[in-house]
C-alpha positions, 0 to 999 in steps of 0.5 A: 351432850347430844341426845341418843336415838331411842331403840325401836322395838316391836311391841309385844302382841298382848300389849298391841291387842290391849291397846286396840281393845281400848279403842273399840271397847271404851266402857261397859255400855260400849261392849253391850252395844257391840254385843247387841249388834251381834245378837241382831245380826244373828236374827234374834227376836229376844235380847236380855241383858243382866249387869252387875256394878254398872257392867264392871263386874258382870255383863251377861247378854242372852239371845235366841238367834242362830247360835255359833257352830261348835267348829267356829267356837275356837276362833270366835274371839280371835281378831279379824274373824267374822262371818260377815265380810270376805273381801275389802270390797264387801264394805261398800255393800255391808248390811250387817252391824259387825264386819271387822271381827273385833268386838268379841276379840277386844272384849276378851283381851280386857275381860274374862269371857264365857260363851254358851251357844246352841244352833237350831240343828245342834243336839246340845249347847256348848260352853267355852271360856276365852282369854286374850282372844284364845280358847282356854279349853275345848268347848264342853257340851251342856244344856241350853236353848237355841241362841247365844249367852255371853258372860263378860266378867271383870271388865278392864281387870288388866287395864287399871287406868281405864277402870279408874277412868270409868264413872260410878257404877250407877252412872255406867249402869245408866249409860247401859240402860240408855244404849239398850233403850235406844236399840229397843226403840229402833227394833220394834218386833224384838223384845229387849230387857235390861236389869241388875243382877239379883233384881226382879224388876227390869229397868227397861222391858219392851215386848216383841209385839210393841210398836215404835211409839209403844217403846218410846212410851215405855222408855220416855213416858207418856209426856213424850209419846202423846206429843209425837209427830210421825215424819218420813221422806225420801229422795231418789236422787240422793238415794236415801229414805228417812222415817221417825218420830219427833215431838211437836211444838207443845213439848219441850225439855231442857236437853235434846234427846236425839236417837239417830240410826243410819242403816240401822246403826246407832250413830251421832251427827252433830251437823244434823242435830244442829240443823233440826234444832235450828228449826225448833228454835222458832217454836220452842221456848228459849233454852228448851229442846225437842225429842227426836228419833230418826232412822235414815236408810242411805245406799250402802255404797254411799256410806263409810262405816269404817271411820271410827273404831266404835262405829259411832260415826259414819260419813256419807255422800251428799251429807249437806243435801240430805241434812237440808232435805230432812230439815225442810221436811221436819219444818213442814211437819212442825208448821202443819201441826202448829197451824192445826193446833192454833186453828183448833184452839180458835175453834174451842174459844169460839165454842166457849164464847158462844155457849150461851147462844147454843144453850139458847137454841136448845143445845146441851154442854154434851153437844158442845163437847161432842162438836169439839171432839168431832172437830179435833178428829177433822183437824 
């Protein structure tokens, strides 16, 4: 008996929205990344994250940004509502993180969302709850400071397969801490904190007056921060600038840590990572890796940010040439730091071997130490 053709039906809008939400919001850390970017777009200088059960029970994010106007609260969780994009052509010069108006909408389709917000000129704050992208009741006036607090409860309560696929609460929490930490390192001048609900101590806390190196030290420790080399290059023809910090040949770890931001967006690039690790292979012990934090600024018209729903991948023009230029710059920096270190070691050996001669000529050990310190500054 020949097979019969199936009937094509239009999917229910709720089903469509949940499927779309699953593409944008894959796990709690993903939701937090989207909300942090909204905080940064709102010009916040303080971003505080509180989570419960790895973000599956509660995610609360508080900022001190510009807030949301009461008039906009009705549609703020609807799909394709945004203050950052008006026409498709605007994508070629987008300078904000958000642009599709999908993040809050997606979260509201798979969780219970409450927004409390106050603008600078608002007489009071307003609070509203949302479900499936819609306002459940008119916003209510309440007490509150300038900025926005978003509470996300019971993430994936209505998508059981996604909830079951998540890792343990402790592992999801670790992913959240990683995302917050990376944005904290990239955004010196903004204070970040992330902690579990009910805990007094934060897992990560950075200060608004801290430098990038201070924040790397806070997150990854002294062992990394004291072995950093500052890197930076630019190319007018390729229309890009690069700056950041990488570890020198003294430092290595079992797994590469690579923090990459392109136009201030946390992204991944396996090609760039591989190119840089190839350089380090000549300096580090076998099967060990460096720490890398790089920030690339590429002309917006040369970058396609609309590649992946989570925005963690971007495509850009002259990719091979830019990667090669970055690779060459890091190699030159490593070579310079390595030769300086070798030369300094040789000087110290010379000082040690001639200690008796120096003593014979009336120089004390303290003088030798001071000479070593002086030479280290010169190098």
